[in-house]
N, C-alpha and C positions, 0 to 999 in steps of 0.2 A: 856843900851843893844846894843851890835853892829847893824849895818845896813849894808846890802848887797845892793849895786847899780850895775846894769848892764845897758847897752845901749849906745849910742841909736842906735834904729831899725828904719831903713831907710822905708821908705813907697815904696811899688813896683812900685809907680807913681814917684819916683825919679831916676829911670832907665835911661841910656842914651838913650835908645830906645825912650822916651818920648819928645827927641829932634827931632825927624822924624816929615816931614811934613803931613804924612799920617798914621793915627793910626786906627786901629781896636780893639774895645773892646767888649768882650763877656760877657755877665752877665746872671744872672737868679733870678729872684722875686726880693725881695727886695736889693739884691746885686747890683742892677743897681745904687744905690744913687751915689757912687765915680764917675762913668761914667756920671752921670747928671752934676756933677760938674765941670769935664772934656769939656762937650759940651759948658757950660756956659761960661768957661775960653776961650776957642777956637773960639766961635763964633764972636769974634771982630778981629781974625786974619786970614791970608790967611790959616792957617792950618785945615786940615781935619780930623775930628773923625767919623769913621763910628761905630755905634752901632749895637751889634746882641743882642737882648734881649728876653730869653725865661722866659715866665710868666704863671703860672696857675690861678691867682688872678684877676677877672674880675674887681673887685674895684680898684685893683692898677693900673692895665693898664688904665683903664678911668679915673682915678685921674691924671696920670702924662701926658696922653694925652692932656687933658686940661689946666693943670698948669705950663708946662715947655715949654720954647721956644728952639725946637730942632735945631734951627739955619738952615741954607742952605748949608752949605759945606760939609755936610758927609751923607750917607745914614743912616738913622734909618730902621731897619728890626726887626719888633715886631713880635714874634711867640708865639701865644697864645694857651696854651695847656691845659686850664682849660674845665671841662666837666660841671661845676656847671649850667652855664647859658651863652647865646650869650652875645658878647660884644655890649654896646651901644655907638657907634662910632658917632662923630659929623658929620655933613654933608660934610664939606671939611676938609681934612688934607693937611698938606704941602705935595707938590708933593715927596719930599726925605723920606717921613715917609710912610712904607708900613706895613702893618699888614697882616700876615698869620695866618691859623689854623694849628695846629700839630707841631710836632718837626721839627727841622732844620737837614740838612745833612750839618753840620758845614763844613766839608772838601770843600763842593761843593758851599755852601754859601760865605764864606771865598776866596775861589779861585775865586768865581764871582765879589766880590767887588775889589778884587787886579786886576783881568782882566780889569773891568771898568774903574778904575782908570788910569790903564795904557794905554787904548786904546781909551778911552775918549767915548766908546760906549754905556755907561750905564750899567743897570743890565741885566744881563742873561734873554732870553725870558723864559725859565722853571719856572723861580722863580715867574713871574708875574701871571703865571696861577692859583697859589693857593690863590692868595690875596681875603681876606674877602670882599664881596661885602657891599653896602651900604645898612644898614637896612631900608625897607619901614617904612613911618610916623607910619601907623597904627601898626606895630610891634613893632617899637622903643617906642611908647606911652605905649604898652602892657609892655613890657620889663621895663620900668622905675617904673610904677606900682609895678610890681613883686618885684623889687628891692627896692622899697620904704618899701613893707610890709614885706621885709625879713629883716628890720634894727630893 
């Protein structure tokens, strides 16, 4: 029988844009996996990968917060859109990792990242007002128990 072969299909990550010093990756849910690979790749260079991640699964956010080194060169903005339960966040996050409740205004968020990099002035003040506060210890233990019972 004959065979039909097509390809190769290039990865979107093989674009000339990937040669830039500053990148912004936008992902949702488990689709963030390729961005984590890029963060790992760029963490040993002077290049900056800024991540905007929208996710509604609390377990996924909690897992990646505890198990990935986000590096220090780029902003990591996590927008938690879940309604299932509150996130259980470690007591200390790297200063470049910010967690927000709700959906992002992507135009404003990406413009803020670009402005921050161009001006060197940090993130826009409006974005930091929505940051999820640290969960108190007694509530954190209750949430951990609820999480354990739901598994």
